[in-house]
MDTraj code that builds the backbone (N, CA, C; nanometers):
import mdtraj as md
import numpy as np

residues = "MET GLY SER TYR PHE GLN SER VAL ALA PHE PRO THR VAL THR ALA ALA GLU ALA LYS ASP LEU ALA SER LYS LEU LEU GLU GLY LEU VAL ALA ARG GLY ILE LEU LEU GLY ALA GLU ASN PRO ASP GLU LEU ALA PRO GLY TYR PRO PRO GLY PRO ARG ALA HIS GLU LEU THR GLU PRO GLY PHE GLU HIS THR ARG GLU LEU LEU ALA ASN GLY VAL VAL PHE GLU THR GLU ARG ASN VAL PHE HIS ALA GLY GLY ASN GLY LEU GLU LEU THR CYS ARG ALA CYS GLY LEU GLU HIS SER PRO ASP SER ALA ILE GLY ASP LEU VAL GLN GLN TRP PHE ASP GLY ASP ASP ASP VAL LEU LEU THR CYS ARG PHE CYS GLY HIS ARG GLU ARG LEU VAL ALA TRP ASP GLY PRO TRP PRO TRP ALA PHE GLY HIS LEU GLY VAL THR PHE LEU GLY TRP PRO ARG LEU ARG PRO GLU LEU VAL ARG ILE MET GLU GLY LEU VAL GLY HIS PRO ALA ARG VAL VAL LEU GLY THR VAL".split()
xyz = np.array([
    [4.8678, -14.2139, -1.3756],
    [5.0004, -14.2571, -1.3385],
    [5.0100, -14.2632, -1.1873],
    [5.0612, -14.3727, -1.1324],
    [5.0734, -14.3904, -0.9887],
    [5.1986, -14.3267, -0.9334],
    [5.2120, -14.3326, -0.8038],
    [5.3313, -14.2814, -0.7371],
    [5.4418, -14.3854, -0.7461],
    [5.5640, -14.3361, -0.7585],
    [5.6807, -14.4197, -0.7747],
    [5.7650, -14.4118, -0.6481],
    [5.8203, -14.5242, -0.6050],
    [5.9097, -14.5226, -0.4894],
    [6.0177, -14.6284, -0.5080],
    [6.1247, -14.6130, -0.4324],
    [6.2342, -14.7093, -0.4308],
    [6.2736, -14.7305, -0.2859],
    [6.2948, -14.8539, -0.2487],
    [6.3446, -14.8834, -0.1144],
    [6.4822, -14.9449, -0.1271],
    [6.5741, -14.8961, -0.0469],
    [6.7061, -14.9557, -0.0354],
    [6.7068, -15.0231, 0.1008],
    [6.7021, -15.1562, 0.0988],
    [6.6935, -15.2333, 0.2225],
    [6.8263, -15.3030, 0.2496],
    [6.8508, -15.3294, 0.3763],
    [6.9737, -15.3942, 0.4202],
    [6.9358, -15.5220, 0.4939],
    [6.9147, -15.6322, 0.4193],
    [6.8612, -15.7551, 0.4790],
    [6.9474, -15.8187, 0.5880],
    [7.0772, -15.7918, 0.5907],
    [7.1624, -15.8565, 0.6903],
    [7.1775, -15.7753, 0.8188],
    [7.1174, -15.6573, 0.8241],
    [7.1217, -15.5764, 0.9465],
    [7.0278, -15.6387, 1.0493],
    [7.0773, -15.6557, 1.1716],
    [6.9950, -15.7145, 1.2771],
    [6.9063, -15.6085, 1.3407],
    [6.8070, -15.6548, 1.4147],
    [6.7171, -15.5635, 1.4868],
    [6.7961, -15.4775, 1.5848],
    [6.8970, -15.5352, 1.6481],
    [6.9770, -15.4613, 1.7464],
    [7.0604, -15.3509, 1.6820],
    [7.1000, -15.3672, 1.5571],
    [7.1838, -15.2688, 1.4868],
    [7.1047, -15.1599, 1.4149],
    [6.9789, -15.1852, 1.3840],
    [6.9028, -15.1041, 1.2890],
    [6.8994, -14.9551, 1.3239],
    [6.8647, -14.9195, 1.4450],
    [6.8491, -14.7771, 1.4785],
    [6.9818, -14.7025, 1.4727],
    [7.0881, -14.7623, 1.5259],
    [7.2188, -14.6958, 1.5214],
    [7.2683, -14.6792, 1.3782],
    [7.2503, -14.7826, 1.2965],
    [7.2958, -14.7728, 1.1576],
    [7.2098, -14.6754, 1.0777],
    [7.0814, -14.6654, 1.1097],
    [6.9954, -14.5667, 1.0423],
    [7.0439, -14.4257, 1.0740],
    [7.0811, -14.4007, 1.1983],
    [7.1331, -14.2683, 1.2371],
    [7.2627, -14.2374, 1.1630],
    [7.3508, -14.3356, 1.1575],
    [7.4779, -14.3185, 1.0863],
    [7.4530, -14.2919, 0.9378],
    [7.3589, -14.3641, 0.8793],
    [7.3257, -14.3468, 0.7378],
    [7.2674, -14.2084, 0.7127],
    [7.1750, -14.1665, 0.7964],
    [7.1156, -14.0329, 0.7820],
    [7.2233, -13.9250, 0.7921],
    [7.3087, -13.9341, 0.8922],
    [7.4170, -13.8358, 0.9090],
    [7.5048, -13.8300, 0.7847],
    [7.5393, -13.9459, 0.7283],
    [7.6242, -13.9498, 0.6097],
    [7.5578, -13.8903, 0.4875],
    [7.4278, -13.9160, 0.4702],
    [7.3560, -13.8608, 0.3548],
    [7.3367, -13.7105, 0.3683],
    [7.3150, -13.6632, 0.4899],
    [7.3031, -13.5185, 0.5134],
    [7.4389, -13.4514, 0.4896],
    [7.5462, -13.5106, 0.5412],
    [7.6804, -13.4535, 0.5250],
    [7.7199, -13.4427, 0.3777],
    [7.6710, -13.5323, 0.2936],
    [7.7024, -13.5312, 0.1499],
    [7.6055, -13.4441, 0.0701],
    [7.5077, -13.3818, 0.1358],
    [7.4126, -13.2953, 0.0676],
    [7.3046, -13.3701, -0.0083],
    [7.2887, -13.4984, 0.0185],
    [7.1882, -13.5784, -0.0511],
    [7.0507, -13.5577, 0.0125],
    [7.0491, -13.5401, 0.1436],
    [6.9252, -13.5123, 0.2172],
    [6.9434, -13.3874, 0.3011],
    [6.8315, -13.3218, 0.3325],
    [6.8325, -13.2146, 0.4305],
    [6.8191, -13.2783, 0.5685],
    [6.8694, -13.2116, 0.6704],
    [6.8771, -13.2718, 0.8030],
    [6.7517, -13.2668, 0.8861],
    [6.6491, -13.1967, 0.8426],
    [6.5266, -13.1863, 0.9212],
    [6.4134, -13.2581, 0.8492],
    [6.3449, -13.3443, 0.9219],
    [6.2316, -13.4169, 0.8656],
    [6.1170, -13.3211, 0.8380],
    [6.0451, -13.3446, 0.7283],
    [5.9306, -13.2615, 0.6937],
    [5.8208, -13.2831, 0.7981],
    [5.7693, -13.1759, 0.8593],
    [5.6661, -13.1924, 0.9624],
    [5.5275, -13.2234, 0.9067],
    [5.5071, -13.2087, 0.7769],
    [5.3769, -13.2315, 0.7143],
    [5.3516, -13.3820, 0.7003],
    [5.2456, -13.4331, 0.7606],
    [5.2128, -13.5753, 0.7541],
    [5.1852, -13.6222, 0.6113],
    [5.1420, -13.5318, 0.5249],
    [5.1147, -13.5683, 0.3859],
    [5.2416, -13.5766, 0.3022],
    [5.3513, -13.5290, 0.3559],
    [5.4797, -13.5318, 0.2857],
    [5.5868, -13.5853, 0.3804],
    [5.5811, -13.7147, 0.4135],
    [5.6707, -13.7694, 0.5148],
    [5.8163, -13.7748, 0.4699],
    [5.9046, -13.7789, 0.5679],
    [6.0453, -13.8047, 0.5421],
    [6.1321, -13.6820, 0.5333],
    [6.2562, -13.7085, 0.4980],
    [6.3578, -13.6046, 0.4843],
    [6.3591, -13.5553, 0.3404],
    [6.3525, -13.4233, 0.3192],
    [6.3534, -13.3703, 0.1823],
    [6.4888, -13.3903, 0.1148],
    [6.4890, -13.3906, -0.0189],
    [6.6153, -13.4026, -0.0920],
    [6.7042, -13.2820, -0.0664],
    [6.8347, -13.3086, -0.0605],
    [6.9322, -13.2029, -0.0415],
    [6.9793, -13.1449, -0.1734],
    [7.0679, -13.0470, -0.1670],
    [7.1124, -12.9777, -0.2879],
    [7.1918, -13.0647, -0.3855],
    [7.2459, -13.1768, -0.3393],
    [7.3258, -13.2620, -0.4281],
    [7.2530, -13.3919, -0.4656],
    [7.1265, -13.4031, -0.4285],
    [7.0517, -13.5267, -0.4559],
    [7.0493, -13.5597, -0.6044],
    [7.0359, -13.4579, -0.6887],
    [7.0263, -13.4805, -0.8335],
    [7.1523, -13.5440, -0.8912],
    [7.2650, -13.5317, -0.8229],
    [7.3904, -13.5868, -0.8740],
    [7.3943, -13.7392, -0.8661],
    [7.3086, -13.7977, -0.7818],
    [7.3126, -13.9415, -0.7608],
    [7.1821, -14.0112, -0.8003],
    [7.1072, -13.9453, -0.8886],
    [6.9863, -14.0056, -0.9452],
    [6.9925, -13.9913, -1.0963],
    [6.9098, -14.0671, -1.1632],
    [6.8998, -14.0543, -1.3082],
    [6.8437, -13.9151, -1.3404],
    [6.8597, -13.8670, -1.4636],
    [6.8098, -13.7338, -1.4995],
    [6.6603, -13.7187, -1.4718],
    [6.6193, -13.5944, -1.4528],
    [6.4788, -13.5657, -1.4311],
    [6.4446, -13.5367, -1.2866],
    [6.5438, -13.5028, -1.2065],
    [6.5179, -13.4814, -1.0644],
    [6.4451, -13.3517, -1.0363],
    [6.4735, -13.2484, -1.1103],
    [6.4224, -13.1157, -1.0744],
    [6.2711, -13.1099, -1.0616],
    [6.1975, -13.1763, -1.1503],
    [6.0513, -13.1702, -1.1375],
    [6.0022, -13.2404, -1.0112],
    [6.0786, -13.3358, -0.9586],
    [6.0343, -13.4051, -0.8376],
    [6.0491, -13.3184, -0.7136],
    [6.1317, -13.2154, -0.7200],
    [6.1445, -13.1248, -0.6049],
    [6.0128, -13.0544, -0.5765],
    [5.9294, -13.0408, -0.6783],
    [5.8011, -12.9729, -0.6628],
    [5.6919, -13.0650, -0.6106],
    [5.7165, -13.1962, -0.6091],
    [5.6160, -13.2897, -0.5615],
    [5.5982, -13.2781, -0.4113],
    [5.4771, -13.3001, -0.3655],
    [5.4507, -13.2984, -0.2225],
    [5.5199, -13.4158, -0.1545],
    [5.5108, -13.5323, -0.2137],
    [5.5703, -13.6526, -0.1544],
    [5.7007, -13.6862, -0.2254],
    [5.8103, -13.6258, -0.1813],
    [5.9418, -13.6558, -0.2370],
    [6.0431, -13.6812, -0.1263],
    [5.9937, -13.7164, -0.0097],
    [6.0807, -13.7371, 0.1058],
    [6.1441, -13.8746, 0.1084],
    [6.2322, -13.8909, 0.2053],
    [6.3028, -14.0164, 0.2258],
    [6.2697, -14.0636, 0.3666],
    [6.2138, -14.1836, 0.3747],
    [6.1649, -14.2384, 0.5004],
    [6.2553, -14.3533, 0.5444],
    [6.2975, -14.3510, 0.6709],
    [6.3821, -14.4547, 0.7286],
    [6.2957, -14.5504, 0.8094],
    [6.3120, -14.6799, 0.7839],
    [6.2402, -14.7847, 0.8570],
    [6.3415, -14.8625, 0.9406],
    [6.3138, -14.8777, 1.0692],
    [6.4073, -14.9484, 1.1566],
    [6.3385, -15.0589, 1.2369],
    [6.2331, -15.1130, 1.1841],
    [6.1629, -15.2254, 1.2464],
    [6.1528, -15.3368, 1.1424],
    [6.1250, -15.4551, 1.1870],
    [6.1075, -15.5687, 1.0949],
    [6.0055, -15.5283, 0.9885],
    [6.0433, -15.5412, 0.8616],
    [5.9592, -15.4879, 0.7554],
    [5.9774, -15.5682, 0.6271],
    [5.8716, -15.5722, 0.5487],
    [5.8776, -15.6267, 0.4133],
    [5.8796, -15.5071, 0.3197],
    [5.9876, -15.4920, 0.2473],
    [6.0015, -15.3835, 0.1501],
    [5.9537, -15.4410, 0.0167],
    [5.8304, -15.4101, -0.0181],
    [5.7648, -15.4705, -0.1329],
    [5.7591, -15.3731, -0.2498],
    [5.7188, -15.4235, -0.3644],
    [5.7172, -15.3450, -0.4879],
    [5.5816, -15.2830, -0.5172],
    [5.4900, -15.2870, -0.4224],
    [5.3587, -15.2267, -0.4424],
    [5.2889, -15.2848, -0.5633],
    [5.2447, -15.1987, -0.6529],
    [5.1723, -15.2399, -0.7724],
    [5.2546, -15.3211, -0.8700],
    [5.3870, -15.3249, -0.8523],
    [5.4709, -15.4053, -0.9408],
    [5.4645, -15.5532, -0.9072],
    [5.4070, -15.5877, -0.7938],
    [5.3941, -15.7282, -0.7563],
    [5.5250, -15.7884, -0.7112],
    [5.5406, -15.9162, -0.7348],
    [5.6591, -15.9919, -0.6953],
    [5.6920, -16.0874, -0.8086],
    [5.8075, -16.0709, -0.8694],
    [5.8520, -16.1567, -0.9794],
    [5.9919, -16.2044, -0.9439],
    [6.0076, -16.3365, -0.9328],
    [6.1327, -16.3948, -0.8856],
    [6.1935, -16.4863, -0.9899],
    [6.3233, -16.5134, -0.9749],
    [6.3939, -16.6061, -1.0622],
    [6.4493, -16.7188, -0.9760],
    [6.4197, -16.8423, -1.0145],
    [6.4702, -16.9583, -0.9413],
    [6.6183, -16.9771, -0.9726],
    [6.6996, -16.9904, -0.8695],
    [6.8437, -17.0130, -0.8895],
    [6.8714, -17.1511, -0.9498],
    [6.7823, -17.2468, -0.9275],
    [6.8048, -17.3829, -0.9759],
    [6.7673, -17.3994, -1.1235],
    [6.6468, -17.3577, -1.1623],
    [6.6030, -17.3798, -1.2999],
    [6.6101, -17.2547, -1.3871],
    [6.6284, -17.1382, -1.3256],
    [6.6426, -17.0140, -1.4006],
    [6.5136, -16.9535, -1.4502],
    [6.4002, -17.0131, -1.4174],
    [6.2726, -16.9608, -1.4664],
    [6.2211, -16.8499, -1.3755],
    [6.1634, -16.7489, -1.4389],
    [6.1009, -16.6388, -1.3646],
    [5.9553, -16.6744, -1.3392],
    [5.9087, -16.6367, -1.2211],
    [5.7689, -16.6632, -1.1898],
    [5.7212, -16.5740, -1.0767],
    [5.5902, -16.5570, -1.0722],
    [5.5260, -16.4923, -0.9590],
    [5.4805, -16.6041, -0.8667],
    [5.5139, -16.5954, -0.7384],
    [5.4712, -16.7007, -0.6466],
    [5.3193, -16.7111, -0.6406],
    [5.2704, -16.8289, -0.6033],
    [5.1262, -16.8487, -0.5931],
    [5.0716, -16.7823, -0.4669],
    [4.9457, -16.8045, -0.4414],
    [4.8784, -16.7359, -0.3302],
    [4.9342, -16.7714, -0.1931],
    [5.0094, -16.8792, -0.1819],
    [5.0688, -16.9174, -0.0530],
    [5.1752, -16.8181, -0.0076],
    [5.2201, -16.7298, -0.0963],
    [5.3250, -16.6341, -0.0595],
    [5.2821, -16.5480, 0.0591],
    [5.1553, -16.5143, 0.0666],
    [5.1076, -16.4332, 0.1783],
    [5.1312, -16.4998, 0.3119],
    [5.1049, -16.6302, 0.3203],
    [5.1280, -16.7041, 0.4445],
    [5.2766, -16.7110, 0.4772],
    [5.3604, -16.7300, 0.3757],
    [5.5048, -16.7363, 0.3984],
    [5.5590, -16.6025, 0.4472],
    [5.5124, -16.4938, 0.3857],
    [5.5556, -16.3602, 0.4288],
    [5.5108, -16.3367, 0.5729],
    [5.3915, -16.3780, 0.6071],
    [5.3432, -16.3615, 0.7449],
    [5.4283, -16.4420, 0.8427],
    [5.4675, -16.5633, 0.8044],
    [5.5554, -16.6439, 0.8903],
    [5.6872, -16.5710, 0.9147],
    [5.7440, -16.5138, 0.8061],
    [5.8688, -16.4388, 0.8223],
    [5.8444, -16.3191, 0.9138],
    [5.7367, -16.2474, 0.8882],
    [5.7069, -16.1272, 0.9670],
    [5.6879, -16.1622, 1.1146],
    [5.6357, -16.2810, 1.1400],
    [5.6152, -16.3264, 1.2778],
    [5.7432, -16.3767, 1.3436],
    [5.8555, -16.3772, 1.2713],
    [5.9836, -16.4105, 1.3321],
    [6.0567, -16.5302, 1.2762],
    [6.0015, -16.6013, 1.1794],
    [6.0681, -16.7179, 1.1221],
    [6.1587, -16.6738, 1.0074],
    [6.2850, -16.6489, 1.0377],
    [6.3804, -16.6029, 0.9362],
    [6.4169, -16.7106, 0.8349],
    [6.3838, -16.8363, 0.8646],
    [6.4236, -16.9460, 0.7780],
    [6.3083, -17.0048, 0.6964],
    [6.1962, -16.9340, 0.6866],
    [6.0831, -16.9834, 0.6081],
    [6.1281, -17.0046, 0.4634],
    [6.0823, -17.1147, 0.4027],
    [6.1259, -17.1535, 0.2685],
    [6.0170, -17.1295, 0.1652],
    [6.0600, -17.0851, 0.0468],
    [5.9727, -17.0704, -0.0694],
    [6.0152, -17.1763, -0.1700],
    [5.9172, -17.2441, -0.2276],
    [5.9429, -17.3511, -0.3238],
    [5.9126, -17.3021, -0.4650],
    [6.0048, -17.3280, -0.5571],
    [5.9821, -17.2953, -0.6981],
    [5.8684, -17.3816, -0.7487],
    [5.7710, -17.3204, -0.8113],
    [5.6558, -17.3967, -0.8593],
    [5.6866, -17.4751, -0.9872],
    [5.8044, -17.4531, -1.0467],
    [5.8411, -17.5258, -1.1672],
    [5.9285, -17.6478, -1.1385],
    [6.0325, -17.6286, -1.0566],
    [6.1269, -17.7385, -1.0358],
    [6.1289, -17.7920, -0.8930],
    [6.0606, -17.7253, -0.8007],
    [6.0557, -17.7730, -0.6629],
    [6.1726, -17.7290, -0.5764],
    [6.2643, -17.6509, -0.6317],
    [6.3780, -17.6005, -0.5528],
    [6.3259, -17.5187, -0.4344],
    [6.3825, -17.5435, -0.3155],
    [6.3419, -17.4714, -0.1950],
    [6.4580, -17.3845, -0.1484],
    [6.4240, -17.2601, -0.1166],
    [6.5257, -17.1651, -0.0710],
    [6.4596, -17.0696, 0.0280],
    [6.5427, -17.0166, 0.1187],
    [6.4900, -16.9203, 0.2156],
    [6.4204, -16.8068, 0.1419],
    [6.3047, -16.7693, 0.1891],
    [6.2255, -16.6623, 0.1280],
    [6.3087, -16.5365, 0.1089],
    [6.3897, -16.5026, 0.2072],
    [6.4671, -16.3779, 0.2030],
    [6.5799, -16.3813, 0.1006],
    [6.6145, -16.4987, 0.0487],
    [6.7262, -16.5109, -0.0459],
    [6.6828, -16.5019, -0.1917],
    [6.5537, -16.5127, -0.2193],
    [6.5065, -16.5084, -0.3573],
    [6.5294, -16.3707, -0.4180],
    [6.5636, -16.3687, -0.5462],
    [6.5855, -16.2437, -0.6188],
    [6.5161, -16.2561, -0.7541],
    [6.5137, -16.1505, -0.8287],
    [6.4521, -16.1540, -0.9605],
    [6.4258, -16.0145, -1.0111],
    [6.3499, -16.0029, -1.1200],
    [6.3263, -15.8715, -1.1800],
    [6.2439, -15.7783, -1.0911],
    [6.1554, -15.8311, -1.0083],
    [6.0765, -15.7502, -0.9153],
    [6.0825, -15.8159, -0.7772],
    [6.1996, -15.8121, -0.7130],
    [6.2124, -15.8770, -0.5830],
    [6.1552, -15.7911, -0.4710],
    [6.1369, -15.8534, -0.3593],
    [6.1075, -15.7836, -0.2353],
    [6.2310, -15.7981, -0.1479],
    [6.2375, -15.7206, -0.0413],
    [6.3466, -15.7346, 0.0556],
    [6.2847, -15.7449, 0.1940],
    [6.3520, -15.8170, 0.2794],
    [6.3043, -15.8415, 0.4154],
    [6.4140, -15.7986, 0.5109],
    [6.3798, -15.7182, 0.6102],
    [6.4833, -15.6781, 0.7037],
    [6.4368, -15.5767, 0.8056],
    [6.5337, -15.5293, 0.8823],
    [6.5088, -15.4358, 0.9923],
    [6.5525, -15.2938, 0.9608],
    [6.6184, -15.2742, 0.8475],
    [6.6617, -15.1404, 0.8079],
    [6.6383, -15.1215, 0.6586],
    [6.5675, -15.0154, 0.6265],
    [6.5445, -14.9805, 0.4878],
    [6.5164, -14.8322, 0.4759],
    [6.5444, -14.7787, 0.3600],
    [6.5252, -14.6369, 0.3322],
    [6.4424, -14.6276, 0.2045],
    [6.3263, -14.5623, 0.2139],
    [6.2377, -14.5511, 0.0989],
    [6.2402, -14.4088, 0.0448],
    [6.2708, -14.3971, -0.0839],
    [6.2776, -14.2707, -0.1554],
    [6.1459, -14.2535, -0.2296],
    [6.0669, -14.1582, -0.1888],
    [5.9342, -14.1366, -0.2465],
    [5.9419, -14.0377, -0.3628],
    [5.9014, -14.0790, -0.4817],
    [5.8939, -13.9906, -0.5971],
    [6.0267, -13.9473, -0.6555],
    [6.1376, -14.0090, -0.6140],
    [6.2675, -13.9729, -0.6705],
    [6.2886, -14.0455, -0.8029],
    [6.3657, -13.9845, -0.8956],
    [6.4062, -14.0610, -1.0143],
    [6.4901, -14.1812, -0.9693],
    [6.5110, -14.2735, -1.0582],
    [6.5873, -14.3947, -1.0253],
    [6.7229, -14.3584, -0.9647],
    [6.7556, -14.4250, -0.8563],
    [6.8835, -14.4019, -0.7891],
    [6.9967, -14.4599, -0.8715],
    [7.1058, -14.3874, -0.8776],
    [7.2235, -14.4394, -0.9472],
    [7.2942, -14.5399, -0.8562],
    [7.3637, -14.6365, -0.9158],
    [7.4358, -14.7357, -0.8355],
    [7.5354, -14.6722, -0.7375],
    [7.5898, -14.5556, -0.7724],
    [7.6853, -14.4892, -0.6828],
    [7.6203, -14.4546, -0.5488],
    [7.4945, -14.4126, -0.5517],
    [7.4260, -14.3796, -0.4270],
    [7.4060, -14.5047, -0.3428],
    [7.3697, -14.6138, -0.4056],
    [7.3518, -14.7389, -0.3310],
    [7.4853, -14.7820, -0.2701],
    [7.5947, -14.7682, -0.3443],
    [7.7274, -14.8039, -0.2907],
    [7.7653, -14.7135, -0.1735],
    [7.7342, -14.5851, -0.1826],
    [7.7606, -14.4938, -0.0705],
    [7.6837, -14.5408, 0.0529],
    [7.5577, -14.5757, 0.0330],
    [7.4744, -14.6216, 0.1442],
    [7.5290, -14.7511, 0.2042],
    [7.5713, -14.8437, 0.1188],
    [7.6306, -14.9692, 0.1683],
    [7.7572, -14.9407, 0.2490],
    [7.8370, -14.8459, 0.2034],
    [7.9582, -14.8113, 0.2757],
    [7.9290, -14.7509, 0.4125],
    [7.8271, -14.6674, 0.4203],
    [7.7905, -14.6064, 0.5478],
    [7.7340, -14.7083, 0.6454],
    [7.6577, -14.8039, 0.5953],
    [7.5933, -14.9039, 0.6805],
    [7.6863, -15.0222, 0.7085],
    [7.7729, -15.0551, 0.6114],
    [7.8613, -15.1701, 0.6282],
    [7.7935, -15.3029, 0.5996],
    [7.6828, -15.2998, 0.5255],
    [7.6071, -15.4195, 0.4887],
    [7.5634, -15.4067, 0.3433],
    [7.5431, -15.5194, 0.2742],
    [7.4936, -15.5123, 0.1359],
    [7.3483, -15.4682, 0.1318],
    [7.3120, -15.4028, 0.0218],
    [7.1773, -15.3521, 0.0043],
    [7.1040, -15.4270, -0.1059],
    [6.9731, -15.4227, -0.0997],
    [6.8871, -15.4703, -0.2069],
    [6.7924, -15.3571, -0.2407],
    [6.7829, -15.3242, -0.3690],
    [6.6938, -15.2154, -0.4132],
    [6.5634, -15.2758, -0.4617],
    [6.4530, -15.2224, -0.4117],
    [6.3191, -15.2653, -0.4505],
    [6.2507, -15.1457, -0.5159],
    [6.2060, -15.1652, -0.6397],
    [6.1376, -15.0586, -0.7140],
    [5.9877, -15.0816, -0.7036],
    [5.9141, -14.9752, -0.6769],
    [5.7713, -14.9944, -0.6591],
    [5.6843, -14.8822, -0.7104],
    [5.5573, -14.9147, -0.7281],
    [5.4567, -14.8167, -0.7647],
    [5.3339, -14.8389, -0.6768],
    [5.2595, -14.7306, -0.6585],
    [5.1366, -14.7387, -0.5803],
    [5.0205, -14.7440, -0.6758],
])
top = md.Topology()
chain = top.add_chain()
for i, resn in enumerate(residues, 1):
    res = top.add_residue(resn, chain, resSeq=i)
    for name in ("N", "CA", "C"):
        top.add_atom(name, md.element.get_by_symbol(name[0]), res)
traj = md.Trajectory(xyz[None], top)
């Protein structure tokens, strides 16, 4: 069994806003008891450990994850692709409604976005519909942005936690589920 992670990304946050909003988000999660305020110093267990109320905003089964070495929460404040790891990328075309995994050209498109082209387009291989790469969604989407929070080894986050995070940041979130 691989490692499980979830990223809550905020695609509309700009590079200029990312660090300040990450600080505000961290402060809010610590104040609510969801995270502890001190980052784990162990390189093998990165991030902020879960707080005493973390279990209230995740699906059942949290207690065993407290014993895991890698159960921290990592904040990313640089241009990043929040991907699904071993889950791959599965998208749904808004025009034809078909789900598909993009072809091998996706790597070049992601690199173009990473290099600064926010308007790079992905084409549906079934109907030819073209849409900005960052706007595609589906059962296993990725997120692109300057602010994201990755929960390592936590049970599935409840929608209430995502709404709390959106309220603290003031931007909509996209959740990416992944495995290593």
